PADREN-43137 format. One record per residue: residue number from 1; chain; x, y, z of N, C-alpha, C, O, CB in turn. Coordinates in nm, 3 decimals, padded with zeros to 5 digits. Glycine has a CB too. Example, Ala and Ser with C-alpha at 12.3 -4.5 7.8 and 13.67 -1.06 7.14 Angstrom:
1	A	01.319	-00.569	00.780	01.230	-00.450	00.780	01.320	-00.330	00.780	01.424	-00.332	00.846	01.131	-00.447	00.905
2	A	01.285	-00.225	00.708	01.367	-00.106	00.714	01.290	00.003	00.787	01.341	00.114	00.804	01.408	-00.060	00.572
***
This chain:
1	A	-03.266	03.188	00.582	-03.242	03.067	00.647	-03.210	02.942	00.619	-03.130	02.876	00.686	-03.313	03.051	00.694
2	A	-03.285	02.891	00.494	-03.330	02.764	00.423	-03.189	02.764	00.358	-03.110	02.674	00.390	-03.481	02.768	00.313
3	A	-03.150	02.863	00.266	-03.000	02.869	00.205	-02.890	02.864	00.283	-02.785	02.804	00.262	-02.977	02.983	00.136
4	A	-02.921	02.932	00.373	-02.812	02.904	00.514	-02.796	02.745	00.574	-02.681	02.710	00.602	-02.879	03.000	00.659
5	A	-02.873	02.678	00.589	-02.869	02.555	00.611	-02.824	02.486	00.517	-02.729	02.410	00.523	-02.966	02.514	00.645
6	A	-02.888	02.508	00.428	-02.820	02.437	00.275	-02.707	02.429	00.245	-02.657	02.332	00.189	-02.848	02.489	00.160
7	A	-02.629	02.564	00.288	-02.464	02.601	00.236	-02.446	02.505	00.352	-02.422	02.387	00.326	-02.375	02.791	00.241
8	A	-02.454	02.542	00.468	-02.399	02.439	00.550	-02.376	02.316	00.589	-02.285	02.271	00.659	-02.415	02.449	00.602
9	A	-02.504	02.242	00.516	-02.518	02.112	00.533	-02.392	02.024	00.411	-02.330	01.917	00.421	-02.696	02.084	00.508
10	A	-02.396	02.116	00.316	-02.293	02.103	00.227	-02.165	02.093	00.246	-02.094	02.002	00.204	-02.298	02.179	00.161
11	A	-02.117	02.221	00.334	-01.945	02.200	00.359	-01.977	02.128	00.462	-01.860	02.130	00.500	-01.828	02.335	00.393
12	A	-02.045	02.047	00.568	-02.040	01.931	00.654	-02.010	01.816	00.563	-01.903	01.755	00.569	-02.173	01.909	00.737
13	A	-02.123	01.781	00.462	-02.076	01.696	00.378	-01.955	01.684	00.292	-01.889	01.582	00.307	-02.152	01.688	00.320
14	A	-01.907	01.787	00.188	-01.796	01.787	00.162	-01.669	01.764	00.260	-01.569	01.699	00.231	-01.799	01.882	00.109
15	A	-01.694	01.834	00.387	-01.567	01.766	00.478	-01.542	01.649	00.531	-01.431	01.621	00.576	-01.548	01.817	00.577
16	A	-01.667	01.551	00.533	-01.701	01.433	00.542	-01.629	01.345	00.445	-01.560	01.243	00.456	-01.830	01.429	00.533
17	A	-01.672	01.425	00.342	-01.605	01.338	00.234	-01.417	01.340	00.196	-01.331	01.265	00.150	-01.690	01.390	00.096
18	A	-01.426	01.426	00.232	-01.246	01.420	00.198	-01.176	01.399	00.305	-01.054	01.414	00.297	-01.174	01.552	00.141
19	A	-01.237	01.360	00.432	-01.168	01.297	00.552	-01.196	01.154	00.512	-01.103	01.075	00.530	-01.229	01.343	00.710
20	A	-01.281	01.119	00.473	-01.311	00.924	00.394	-01.225	00.919	00.327	-01.185	00.803	00.323	-01.447	00.867	00.288
21	A	-01.163	00.992	00.260	-01.083	00.972	00.143	-00.925	00.968	00.205	-00.859	00.866	00.184	-01.114	01.100	00.025
22	A	-00.869	01.070	00.275	-00.755	01.029	00.343	-00.734	00.972	00.467	-00.639	01.015	00.533	-00.694	01.110	00.346
23	A	-00.822	00.862	00.522	-00.863	00.819	00.648	-00.700	00.696	00.636	-00.690	00.634	00.531	-01.068	00.744	00.656
24	A	-00.609	00.677	00.728	-00.527	00.644	00.794	-00.575	00.538	00.915	-00.631	00.572	01.019	-00.473	00.758	00.826
25	A	-00.547	00.435	00.888	-00.600	00.314	01.001	-00.535	00.356	01.123	-00.415	00.328	01.110	-00.552	00.142	00.966
26	A	-00.554	00.406	01.225	-00.507	00.432	01.325	-00.399	00.345	01.429	-00.353	00.392	01.533	-00.607	00.460	01.367
27	A	-00.366	00.176	01.365	-00.287	00.144	01.406	-00.129	00.209	01.317	-00.024	00.230	01.377	-00.329	00.011	01.417
28	A	-00.144	00.226	01.203	-00.055	00.273	01.101	-00.002	00.430	01.120	00.088	00.483	01.054	-00.131	00.255	00.964
29	A	-00.075	00.490	01.220	-00.079	00.644	01.205	00.036	00.635	01.352	00.040	00.563	01.452	-00.274	00.742	01.221
30	A	00.159	00.800	01.276	00.221	00.797	01.370	00.346	00.871	01.309	00.346	00.909	01.192	00.229	00.665	01.429
31	A	00.446	00.888	01.391	00.548	00.930	01.324	00.705	00.773	01.311	00.725	00.707	01.413	00.586	01.093	01.424
32	A	00.777	00.746	01.204	00.824	00.685	01.216	00.963	00.765	01.101	00.952	00.871	01.039	00.741	00.567	01.215
33	A	01.103	00.656	01.106	01.177	00.678	01.047	01.181	00.678	00.920	01.093	00.604	00.878	01.234	00.637	01.082
34	A	01.245	00.729	00.832	01.239	00.781	00.698	01.343	00.626	00.626	01.351	00.580	00.512	01.323	00.978	00.687
35	A	01.387	00.597	00.718	01.467	00.453	00.636	01.365	00.331	00.590	01.261	00.279	00.629	01.586	00.368	00.757
36	A	01.462	00.317	00.482	01.405	00.220	00.375	01.464	00.089	00.351	01.583	00.096	00.319	01.408	00.280	00.250
37	A	01.429	00.003	00.355	01.467	-00.154	00.346	01.613	-00.169	00.273	01.702	-00.224	00.338	01.345	-00.244	00.250
38	A	01.634	-00.131	00.170	01.765	-00.159	00.100	01.876	-00.076	00.189	01.993	-00.111	00.178	01.760	-00.106	-00.069
39	A	01.840	00.034	00.279	01.986	00.077	00.316	01.972	00.038	00.471	02.060	00.079	00.547	02.030	00.257	00.283
40	A	01.872	-00.033	00.518	01.867	-00.089	00.672	02.008	-00.163	00.697	02.052	-00.246	00.617	01.729	-00.210	00.698
41	A	02.052	-00.139	00.772	02.229	-00.198	00.835	02.196	-00.254	00.965	02.086	-00.227	01.013	02.370	-00.055	00.870
42	A	02.270	-00.321	01.022	02.307	-00.339	01.157	02.282	-00.234	01.274	02.245	-00.244	01.391	02.436	-00.361	01.150
43	A	02.302	-00.178	01.230	02.312	00.008	01.341	02.191	00.066	01.337	02.169	00.173	01.394	02.424	00.160	01.272
44	A	02.075	-00.020	01.247	01.949	00.002	01.257	01.878	-00.088	01.306	01.768	-00.116	01.258	01.903	00.033	01.161
45	A	01.926	-00.145	01.402	01.847	-00.277	01.516	01.794	-00.243	01.629	01.858	-00.210	01.729	01.940	-00.389	01.576
46	A	01.658	-00.250	01.616	01.552	-00.160	01.702	01.487	-00.065	01.670	01.409	-00.007	01.746	01.590	-00.110	01.794
47	A	01.514	-00.025	01.527	01.452	00.092	01.461	01.293	00.043	01.449	01.256	-00.068	01.411	01.530	00.129	01.303
48	A	01.210	00.153	01.492	01.065	00.166	01.460	01.028	00.169	01.318	01.023	00.291	01.301	01.013	00.285	01.519
49	A	01.006	00.129	01.231	00.977	00.152	01.099	00.791	00.122	01.084	00.709	00.088	01.169	01.086	00.040	01.002
50	A	00.777	00.150	00.952	00.643	00.151	00.892	00.656	00.144	00.744	00.639	00.243	00.673	00.563	00.276	00.933
51	A	00.687	00.018	00.694	00.694	-00.040	00.566	00.577	-00.071	00.492	00.467	-00.080	00.546	00.760	-00.144	00.575
52	A	00.595	-00.088	00.382	00.465	-00.155	00.272	00.538	-00.179	00.190	00.645	-00.122	00.169	00.334	-00.070	00.208
53	A	00.463	-00.323	00.093	00.487	-00.345	-00.028	00.418	-00.433	-00.065	00.296	-00.436	-00.049	00.595	-00.364	-00.055
54	A	00.495	-00.535	-00.130	00.401	-00.661	-00.212	00.447	-00.783	-00.145	00.560	-00.789	-00.098	00.430	-00.683	-00.394
55	A	00.358	-00.885	-00.140	00.412	-00.974	-00.067	00.459	-01.096	-00.148	00.370	-01.164	-00.198	00.324	-01.004	00.033
56	A	00.619	-01.142	-00.173	00.683	-01.206	-00.285	00.634	-01.375	-00.209	00.606	-01.469	-00.283	00.884	-01.153	-00.309
57	A	00.632	-01.386	-00.086	00.658	-01.544	-00.039	00.572	-01.515	00.089	00.534	-01.402	00.120	00.846	-01.606	-00.007
58	A	00.550	-01.615	00.152	00.445	-01.644	00.271	00.474	-01.786	00.322	00.415	-01.884	00.276	00.281	-01.636	00.219
59	A	00.591	-01.797	00.445	00.636	-01.902	00.487	00.602	-01.946	00.637	00.681	-01.916	00.726	00.762	-01.891	00.463
60	A	00.489	-02.014	00.664	00.467	-02.074	00.781	00.527	-02.116	00.843	00.578	-02.210	00.782	00.414	-02.134	00.787
61	A	00.575	-02.110	00.969	00.657	-02.203	01.069	00.590	-02.251	01.183	00.472	-02.216	01.190	00.774	-02.137	01.124
62	A	00.638	-02.330	01.288	00.589	-02.412	01.385	00.498	-02.260	01.497	00.394	-02.277	01.562	00.750	-02.521	01.465
63	A	00.555	-02.165	01.491	00.509	-02.097	01.618	00.478	-01.922	01.559	00.450	-01.820	01.622	00.652	-02.115	01.758
64	A	00.501	-01.948	01.404	00.508	-01.795	01.345	00.500	-01.808	01.199	00.528	-01.912	01.139	00.650	-01.710	01.384
65	A	00.462	-01.706	01.148	00.464	-01.683	00.991	00.592	-01.574	00.913	00.592	-01.459	00.955	00.306	-01.614	00.959
66	A	00.639	-01.590	00.864	00.759	-01.492	00.790	00.696	-01.470	00.638	00.674	-01.560	00.556	00.938	-01.581	00.779
67	A	00.670	-01.316	00.619	00.644	-01.285	00.503	00.769	-01.214	00.394	00.822	-01.119	00.452	00.534	-01.206	00.528
68	A	00.820	-01.236	00.267	00.907	-01.191	00.222	00.854	-01.068	00.140	00.785	-01.106	00.046	00.973	-01.287	00.163
69	A	00.863	-00.950	00.148	00.804	-00.865	00.115	00.908	-00.737	00.002	01.009	-00.672	00.031	00.744	-00.827	00.253
70	A	00.834	-00.743	-00.119	00.917	-00.589	-00.177	00.848	-00.480	-00.098	00.741	-00.457	-00.040	00.893	-00.547	-00.369
71	A	00.963	-00.425	-00.125	00.949	-00.287	-00.040	00.862	-00.158	-00.148	00.907	-00.111	-00.252	01.139	-00.227	00.007
72	A	00.781	-00.137	-00.109	00.714	00.004	-00.228	00.710	00.108	-00.124	00.728	00.091	-00.004	00.521	-00.015	-00.314
73	A	00.678	00.247	-00.203	00.681	00.352	-00.140	00.511	00.367	-00.066	00.419	00.311	-00.126	00.734	00.468	-00.249
74	A	00.487	00.430	00.040	00.366	00.451	00.087	00.310	00.569	00.035	00.367	00.677	00.020	00.367	00.451	00.218
75	A	00.176	00.536	00.006	00.076	00.671	-00.023	00.047	00.733	00.101	00.094	00.717	00.214	-00.074	00.636	-00.093
76	A	-00.065	00.826	00.043	-00.072	00.906	00.159	-00.205	00.858	00.290	-00.236	00.923	00.390	-00.099	01.062	00.090
77	A	-00.258	00.733	00.247	-00.337	00.634	00.312	-00.257	00.533	00.391	-00.288	00.467	00.490	-00.417	00.565	00.214
78	A	-00.146	00.540	00.319	-00.031	00.440	00.408	-00.013	00.308	00.296	00.088	00.241	00.274	-00.108	00.370	00.597
79	A	-00.160	00.298	00.232	-00.104	00.196	00.131	-00.010	00.207	00.007	00.001	00.309	-00.061	-00.204	00.147	00.081
80	A	00.064	00.079	-00.015	00.173	00.075	-00.085	00.136	00.110	-00.255	00.079	00.034	-00.333	00.237	-00.069	-00.053
81	A	00.185	00.241	-00.282	00.200	00.280	-00.418	00.225	00.210	-00.541	00.332	00.150	-00.552	00.278	00.349	-00.417
82	A	00.130	00.209	-00.648	00.141	00.111	-00.786	00.283	00.210	-00.824	00.284	00.332	-00.812	-00.030	00.114	-00.932
83	A	00.372	00.147	-00.860	00.513	00.188	-00.931	00.593	00.088	-01.015	00.561	-00.031	-01.008	00.611	00.231	-00.824
84	A	00.652	00.109	-01.061	00.805	00.033	-01.102	00.870	00.064	-00.969	00.863	-00.045	-00.911	00.908	00.107	-01.253
85	A	00.920	00.136	-00.900	01.005	00.185	-00.794	00.981	00.087	-00.684	00.869	00.066	-00.638	00.973	00.336	-00.750
86	A	01.094	00.024	-00.643	01.086	-00.053	-00.548	01.203	-00.029	-00.417	01.301	00.033	-00.460	01.090	-00.180	-00.617
87	A	01.213	-00.058	-00.295	01.276	00.020	-00.171	01.339	-00.081	-00.122	01.351	-00.087	00.000	01.182	00.090	-00.060
88	A	01.426	-00.239	-00.247	01.430	-00.309	-00.142	01.342	-00.429	-00.092	01.221	-00.431	-00.114	01.426	-00.229	-00.071
89	A	01.393	-00.506	-00.041	01.329	-00.643	-00.006	01.396	-00.655	00.143	01.514	-00.656	00.180	01.372	-00.782	-00.125
90	A	01.227	-00.667	00.241	01.264	-00.725	00.383	01.183	-00.823	00.418	01.092	-00.851	00.340	01.259	-00.631	00.494
91	A	01.200	-00.910	00.566	01.127	-00.969	00.591	01.033	-00.960	00.706	01.089	-00.919	00.807	01.177	-01.041	00.579
92	A	00.895	-00.990	00.722	00.834	-00.954	00.840	00.804	-01.081	00.866	00.787	-01.175	00.788	00.723	-00.854	00.843
93	A	00.800	-01.074	01.013	00.748	-01.197	01.104	00.656	-01.189	01.187	00.669	-01.096	01.266	00.831	-01.248	01.179
94	A	00.534	-01.276	01.203	00.430	-01.263	01.313	00.390	-01.383	01.382	00.374	-01.487	01.317	00.310	-01.207	01.262
95	A	00.370	-01.380	01.523	00.315	-01.527	01.581	00.193	-01.523	01.543	00.120	-01.425	01.528	00.318	-01.558	01.741
96	A	00.159	-01.701	01.520	00.035	-01.720	01.445	00.046	-01.784	01.295	00.140	-01.775	01.216	-00.030	-01.584	01.437
97	A	-00.040	-01.830	01.284	-00.055	-01.908	01.159	-00.099	-01.824	01.037	-00.218	-01.852	01.046	-00.156	-02.020	01.181
98	A	-00.094	-01.753	00.945	-00.105	-01.706	00.841	-00.127	-01.782	00.738	-00.030	-01.856	00.727	-00.023	-01.645	00.826
99	A	-00.219	-01.809	00.640	-00.304	-01.859	00.549	-00.189	-01.812	00.428	-00.147	-01.697	00.430	-00.475	-01.793	00.551
100	A	-00.153	-01.887	00.349	-00.016	-01.864	00.220	-00.174	-01.857	00.127	-00.162	-01.804	00.016	00.155	-02.047	00.170
101	A	-00.296	-01.897	00.157	-00.372	-01.873	00.041	-00.463	-01.732	00.016	-00.534	-01.700	-00.079	-00.456	-01.986	00.037
102	A	-00.434	-01.667	00.135	-00.512	-01.524	00.185	-00.395	-01.451	00.173	-00.420	-01.362	00.092	-00.587	-01.512	00.351
103	A	-00.247	-01.440	00.222	-00.151	-01.360	00.176	-00.085	-01.408	00.106	00.014	-01.461	00.156	-00.086	-01.311	00.246
104	A	-00.102	-01.418	-00.059	-00.080	-01.466	-00.169	00.050	-01.379	-00.230	00.059	-01.258	-00.210	-00.211	-01.465	-00.247
105	A	00.106	-01.422	-00.274	00.196	-01.329	-00.367	00.143	-01.230	-00.472	00.081	-01.263	-00.573	00.279	-01.413	-00.443
106	A	00.168	-01.128	-00.443	00.125	-01.006	-00.505	00.037	-00.941	-00.417	00.013	-00.825	-00.449	00.061	-01.025	-00.635
107	A	-00.025	-00.988	-00.302	-00.095	-00.914	-00.227	-00.033	-00.767	-00.164	00.088	-00.761	-00.139	-00.132	-01.005	-00.132
108	A	-00.105	-00.670	-00.144	-00.018	-00.520	-00.079	-00.008	-00.576	00.083	-00.076	-00.669	00.126	-00.137	-00.328	-00.093
109	A	00.083	-00.504	00.156	00.041	-00.534	00.295	00.113	-00.387	00.344	00.189	-00.324	00.271	00.105	-00.700	00.370
110	A	00.080	-00.353	00.455	00.141	-00.238	00.507	00.173	-00.284	00.701	00.096	-00.342	00.778	00.012	-00.089	00.469
111	A	00.277	-00.244	00.722	00.308	-00.306	00.858	00.409	-00.195	00.924	00.484	-00.111	00.876	00.383	-00.470	00.844
112	A	00.368	-00.240	01.079	00.488	-00.135	01.204	00.551	-00.245	01.251	00.525	-00.365	01.246	00.413	-00.029	01.364
113	A	00.632	-00.188	01.295	00.728	-00.300	01.369	00.873	-00.269	01.409	00.921	-00.157	01.393	00.744	-00.421	01.277
114	A	00.923	-00.345	01.448	01.084	-00.300	01.466	01.199	-00.403	01.409	01.169	-00.522	01.397	01.118	-00.283	01.633
115	A	01.284	-00.373	01.387	01.387	-00.446	01.318	01.449	-00.523	01.403	01.484	-00.468	01.507	01.479	-00.370	01.253
116	A	01.481	-00.670	01.383	01.515	-00.720	01.497	01.671	-00.757	01.489	01.758	-00.736	01.574	01.422	-00.834	01.529
117	A	01.686	-00.828	01.344	01.800	-00.838	01.313	01.805	-00.849	01.120	01.711	-00.833	01.042	01.853	-00.965	01.406
118	A	01.949	-00.881	01.090	01.950	-00.882	00.971	01.998	-01.036	00.919	02.080	-01.099	00.986	02.031	-00.767	00.934
119	A	01.937	-01.095	00.786	01.941	-01.157	00.765	01.997	-01.199	00.614	01.937	-01.157	00.516	01.864	-01.167	00.815
120	A	02.124	-01.291	00.599	02.196	-01.268	00.446	02.088	-01.426	00.381	02.088	-01.528	00.449	02.445	-01.294	00.446
121	A	02.024	-01.420	00.277	01.977	-01.524	00.209	02.011	-01.459	00.055	02.031	-01.344	00.016	01.813	-01.564	00.250
122	A	02.007	-01.605	-00.019	02.021	-01.564	-00.160	01.856	-01.525	-00.230	01.749	-01.576	-00.195	02.103	-01.703	-00.245
123	A	01.876	-01.439	-00.317	01.802	-01.407	-00.421	01.841	-01.457	-00.568	01.910	-01.379	-00.635	01.796	-01.273	-00.414
124	A	01.802	-01.588	-00.629	01.894	-01.577	-00.724	02.059	-01.629	-00.667	02.105	-01.663	-00.558	01.883	-01.420	-00.769
125	A	02.091	-01.620	-00.750	02.238	-01.638	-00.707	02.336	-01.533	-00.650	02.457	-01.546	-00.631	02.301	-01.679	-00.814
126	A	02.242	-01.407	-00.620	02.282	-01.306	-00.529	02.272	-01.322	-00.382	02.161	-01.352	-00.339	02.215	-01.200	-00.560
127	A	02.369	-01.307	-00.298	02.357	-01.270	-00.138	02.276	-01.148	-00.165	02.301	-01.061	-00.248	02.514	-01.238	-00.041
128	A	02.150	-01.156	-00.063	02.088	-01.026	-00.033	02.084	-01.056	00.135	02.072	-01.166	00.188	01.922	-00.996	-00.120
129	A	02.099	-00.901	00.214	02.085	-00.905	00.310	01.963	-00.840	00.363	01.932	-00.721	00.350	02.182	-00.878	00.344
130	A	01.897	-00.936	00.424	01.734	-00.884	00.449	01.742	-00.775	00.566	01.840	-00.777	00.640	01.617	-01.026	00.506
131	A	01.637	-00.675	00.584	01.637	-00.641	00.723	01.552	-00.767	00.782	01.511	-00.851	00.702	01.570	-00.484	00.753
132	A	01.523	-00.783	00.935	01.375	-00.903	00.962	01.318	-00.778	01.065	01.392	-00.696	01.119	01.413	-01.119	01.070
133	A	01.158	-00.784	01.078	01.072	-00.676	01.105	01.029	-00.755	01.192	01.027	-00.870	01.148	00.979	-00.609	01.006
134	A	00.984	-00.743	01.327	00.899	-00.821	01.415	00.796	-00.750	01.412	00.817	-00.633	01.440	00.942	-00.850	01.549
135	A	00.653	-00.785	01.380	00.528	-00.723	01.311	00.428	-00.702	01.474	00.392	-00.786	01.556	00.444	-00.859	01.162
136	A	00.410	-00.575	01.469	00.349	-00.498	01.553	00.182	-00.507	01.513	00.092	-00.553	01.583	00.417	-00.354	01.543
137	A	00.177	-00.463	01.413	00.040	-00.441	01.313	00.076	-00.460	01.194	00.180	-00.420	01.140	-00.031	-00.301	01.310
138	A	-00.039	-00.543	01.134	-00.032	-00.564	00.961	-00.147	-00.561	00.914	-00.237	-00.614	00.979	00.026	-00.694	00.903
139	A	-00.177	-00.497	00.787	-00.255	-00.472	00.659	-00.286	-00.494	00.571	-00.278	-00.411	00.480	-00.253	-00.429	00.618
140	A	-00.323	-00.581	00.558	-00.353	-00.654	00.410	-00.454	-00.594	00.357	-00.560	-00.576	00.418	-00.390	-00.807	00.408
141	A	-00.427	-00.547	00.213	-00.490	-00.415	00.145	-00.566	-00.486	00.061	-00.510	-00.582	00.008	-00.391	-00.302	00.067
142	A	-00.716	-00.460	00.024	-00.812	-00.523	-00.037	-00.746	-00.517	-00.238	-00.678	-00.433	-00.298	-00.977	-00.427	00.016
143	A	-00.791	-00.608	-00.268	-00.698	-00.628	-00.425	-00.793	-00.491	-00.494	-00.909	-00.450	-00.485	-00.728	-00.838	-00.539
144	A	-00.689	-00.460	-00.552	-00.715	-00.356	-00.666	-00.811	-00.334	-00.767	-00.780	-00.412	-00.857	-00.632	-00.356	-00.730
145	A	-00.894	-00.279	-00.795	-01.017	-00.332	-00.887	-00.925	-00.355	-01.030	-00.803	-00.348	-01.041	-01.168	-00.198	-00.907
146	A	-00.996	-00.375	-01.103	-00.935	-00.301	-01.279	-01.000	-00.213	-01.372	-01.109	-00.238	-01.422	-00.915	-00.407	-01.389
147	A	-00.943	-00.124	-01.391	-01.025	-00.041	-01.439	-01.041	-00.072	-01.599	-00.961	-00.146	-01.656	-00.977	00.096	-01.402
148	A	-01.145	-00.013	-01.663	-01.176	-00.055	-01.780	-01.175	00.087	-01.860	-01.221	00.190	-01.810	-01.312	-00.141	-01.778
149	A	-01.115	00.079	-01.996	-01.070	00.192	-02.044	-01.201	00.177	-02.182	-01.223	00.064	-02.225	-00.880	00.191	-02.078
150	A	-01.259	00.270	-02.227	-01.291	00.251	-02.383	-01.239	00.386	-02.446	-01.216	00.499	-02.403	-01.468	00.228	-02.419
151	A	-01.227	00.304	-02.596	-01.150	00.372	-02.711	-01.191	00.360	-02.775	-01.235	00.246	-02.772	-01.050	00.361	-02.751
152	A	-01.237	00.439	-02.912	-01.275	00.401	-03.006	-01.393	00.386	-03.033	-01.454	00.474	-02.971	-01.231	00.328	-03.022
153	A	-01.482	00.306	-03.108	-01.600	00.259	-03.114	-01.690	00.223	-02.995	-01.813	00.225	-02.989	-01.585	00.168	-03.181
154	A	-01.583	00.183	-02.886	-01.618	00.131	-02.792	-01.658	00.203	-02.672	-01.695	00.151	-02.567	-01.540	00.060	-02.778
155	A	-01.646	00.354	-02.702	-01.696	00.468	-02.645	-01.839	00.462	-02.615	-01.917	00.415	-02.697	-01.668	00.575	-02.725
156	A	-01.889	00.523	-02.465	-02.048	00.569	-02.411	-02.114	00.623	-02.608	-02.073	00.660	-02.718	-02.033	00.769	-02.241
157	A	-02.210	00.597	-02.546	-02.312	00.675	-02.691	-02.294	00.855	-02.661	-02.280	00.926	-02.760	-02.545	00.618	-02.675
158	A	-02.296	00.907	-02.548	-02.296	01.030	-02.576	-02.150	01.073	-02.600	-02.154	01.196	-02.591	-02.365	01.101	-02.473
159	A	-02.019	01.035	-02.627	-01.932	01.071	-02.663	-01.938	01.087	-02.827	-01.853	01.157	-02.883	-01.847	00.998	-02.604
160	A	-02.003	01.045	-02.875	-02.009	01.087	-03.018	-02.095	01.151	-03.098	-02.140	01.138	-03.211	-02.000	01.008	-03.075
161	A	-02.107	01.238	-02.990	-02.231	01.347	-03.040	-02.204	01.495	-02.924	-02.185	01.494	-02.802	-02.433	01.253	-03.009
162	A	-02.213	01.607	-03.015	-02.154	01.739	-02.976	-02.215	01.759	-02.824	-02.320	01.706	-02.789	-02.200	01.869	-03.091
163	A	-02.144	01.832	-02.750	-02.061	01.909	-02.721	-01.909	01.803	-02.690	-01.797	01.853	-02.689	-02.128	02.000	-02.604
164	A	-01.929	01.679	-02.669	-01.856	01.595	-02.595	-01.725	01.581	-02.739	-01.614	01.634	-02.741	-01.962	01.437	-02.534
165	A	-01.769	01.522	-02.809	-01.657	01.496	-02.948	-01.575	01.612	-02.949	-01.456	01.600	-02.979	-01.732	01.482	-03.114
166	A	-01.617	01.712	-02.925	-01.527	01.801	-02.993	-01.460	01.868	-02.859	-01.410	01.973	-02.899	-01.608	01.910	-03.104
167	A	-01.448	01.860	-02.783	-01.429	01.950	-02.630	-01.362	01.867	-02.501	-01.288	01.916	-02.415	-01.596	01.999	-02.570
168	A	-01.399	01.754	-02.509	-01.389	01.699	-02.389	-01.321	01.507	-02.427	-01.322	01.422	-02.338	-01.567	01.723	-02.311
169	A	-01.284	01.485	-02.531	-01.222	01.346	-02.571	-01.065	01.323	-02.508	-00.978	01.410	-02.496	-01.216	01.339	-02.747
170	A	-01.056	01.188	-02.475	-00.954	01.206	-02.397	-00.821	01.226	-02.462	-00.790	01.203	-02.579	-00.952	01.108	-02.315
171	A	-00.736	01.281	-02.346	-00.707	01.287	-02.210	-00.758	01.414	-02.182	-00.724	01.446	-02.068	-00.563	01.266	-02.171
172	A	-00.824	01.499	-02.236	-00.836	01.658	-02.206	-00.998	01.655	-02.162	-01.097	01.677	-02.232	-00.796	01.775	-02.363
173	A	-00.986	01.608	-01.968	-01.138	01.589	-01.906	-01.159	01.727	-01.866	-01.265	01.761	-01.813	-01.159	01.475	-01.768
***
């Protein structure tokens, strides 16, 4: 009986841990089109999208704030994936004031909304067509923590003694 309770509690604990890893905010959940900003055109107006990426600029206006965003692929938690791949740029606007010091360049966001029009703007000297999204919901993701890697003589003490030295050296974990 004791062993059965222990096994059952371990299974429940594992299930909770695994579901916590893949939690999607309720507002970002659902089925959306696979359209990416670089492929959007006038025929896609009123299309509901779930896009994310990195903020390039935040522009508060009188009644709303617009964000210029470099689109990135979304991971399983709907957070933008860290990569050099991008899917174009888009503009996303939301009523109210959003402080440019909080919504800084480089911060990651994911949002849902509808494409309301296409806007031609310059990126450098290039004329670029931006899809403009009217935001229903936007998630500002926390800053990613910096990873610390230890190589050479700065490895922990247990790396310098067997069996770790021979069997578990980087990158063979």
